[in-house]
C-alpha atoms as one frame of an Amber mdcrd trajectory, in Angstrom:
protein
   0.000   0.000   0.000   2.765   2.442   0.723   4.079   1.989  -2.838   0.782
   3.152  -4.434   0.732   6.716  -5.843  -0.779   9.401  -3.645  -4.324  10.413
  -4.607  -4.888  14.041  -5.542  -7.503  15.581  -3.287  -9.268  18.616  -4.710
 -10.403  21.080  -2.123 -11.764  24.581  -2.095 -10.541  25.050   1.434  -7.144
  26.163   2.739  -7.795  29.797   1.678  -6.662  29.176  -1.885  -9.166  31.704
  -3.247  -8.780  35.428  -2.965 -11.522  37.747  -1.686 -12.843  38.563  -5.161
 -13.287  34.870  -5.958 -15.048  34.291  -2.628 -17.582  37.066  -3.220 -18.293
  36.134  -6.863 -21.419  34.125  -6.032 -22.830  36.190  -3.186 -26.367  37.490
  -3.753 -26.567  41.050  -5.040 -30.038  41.788  -3.693 -31.399  42.478  -7.187
 -34.467  40.568  -8.300 -34.056  38.686 -11.579 -35.985  40.224 -14.461 -39.080
  38.418 -15.652 -38.657  37.164 -19.210 -42.288  36.152 -19.694 -43.153  39.112
 -21.929 -40.085  38.465 -24.077 -41.061  34.802 -24.511 -44.678  35.636 -25.349
 -43.699  38.271 -27.940 -41.177  35.890 -29.508 -43.801  33.136 -29.700 -46.311
  35.481 -31.336 -43.707  36.659 -33.840 -42.731  33.075 -34.727 -46.411  32.192
 -35.126 -46.962  35.167 -37.443 -43.958  34.216 -39.579 -45.152  30.616 -39.751
 -48.620  31.792 -40.813 -47.098  33.868 -43.589 -44.883  31.002 -44.729 -47.797
  28.562 -44.786 -49.586  30.823 -47.260 -46.482  31.186 -49.414 -45.810  27.445
 -49.502 -49.301  26.599 -50.746 -49.285  27.471 -54.435 -53.018  27.420 -55.187
 -55.233  30.454 -54.773 -57.242  30.295 -51.519 -60.370  32.274 -50.853 -62.213
  32.540 -47.547 -65.456  34.384 -46.931 -65.755  35.709 -43.388 -69.202  37.185
 -44.027 -71.489  37.090 -47.048 -69.979  40.286 -48.437 -66.384  40.131 -47.120
 -64.080  37.584 -48.756 -60.283  37.496 -48.652 -57.940  35.949 -51.172 -54.529
  34.505 -50.315 -52.821  36.116 -53.327 -54.483  39.540 -53.279 -54.837  40.119
 -49.516 -51.661  38.552 -48.187 -51.607  40.375 -44.830 -55.304  39.809 -44.113
 -55.017  36.133 -44.980 -51.904  35.839 -42.804 -53.849  37.334 -39.903 -56.725
  34.922 -40.624 -54.389  31.914 -40.430 -52.682  33.367 -37.334 -56.010  33.798
 -35.522 -57.070  30.250 -36.400 -53.792  28.760 -35.148 -54.005  30.893 -32.000
 -57.539  29.651 -31.299 -56.382  26.052 -31.614 -53.395  26.612 -29.313 -55.466
  28.494 -26.721 -58.129  25.778 -26.743 -55.474  23.099 -26.135 -54.023  25.116
 -23.229 -57.508  25.698 -21.807 -58.426  22.013 -22.053 -55.153  21.102 -20.328
 -55.740  23.522 -17.455 -59.367  22.409 -16.976 -58.280  18.768 -17.058 -55.571
  19.432 -14.509 -58.033  21.155 -12.142 -60.548  18.332 -12.541 -57.836  15.773
 -11.848 -56.863  17.589  -8.649 -60.534  17.848  -7.636 -61.263  14.149  -8.261
 -57.962  12.975  -6.790 -58.419  10.495  -3.960
């Protein structure tokens, strides 16, 4: 046993760090900024771009009538049709989130 090599022991003790290194991870007292708004705006922007790209990928002319007198065309009214697709995708996503939250509350209510 005495012939075996000595193991290296790593330690943060023995005052090997200077004062600046010791205080590097101390709390500053500042609250971290909420990034929720940034994430929501980024998600909306990505969804808008995807809506626009979906219209551009589909080569045929699409026409949707919202009322009897108001119809939009995917080639003539590109921005309106993009907003139409965006609203439809948003409704689907919001309905999935709503169903998930209602299901979660029901599961907690029924939980034995």
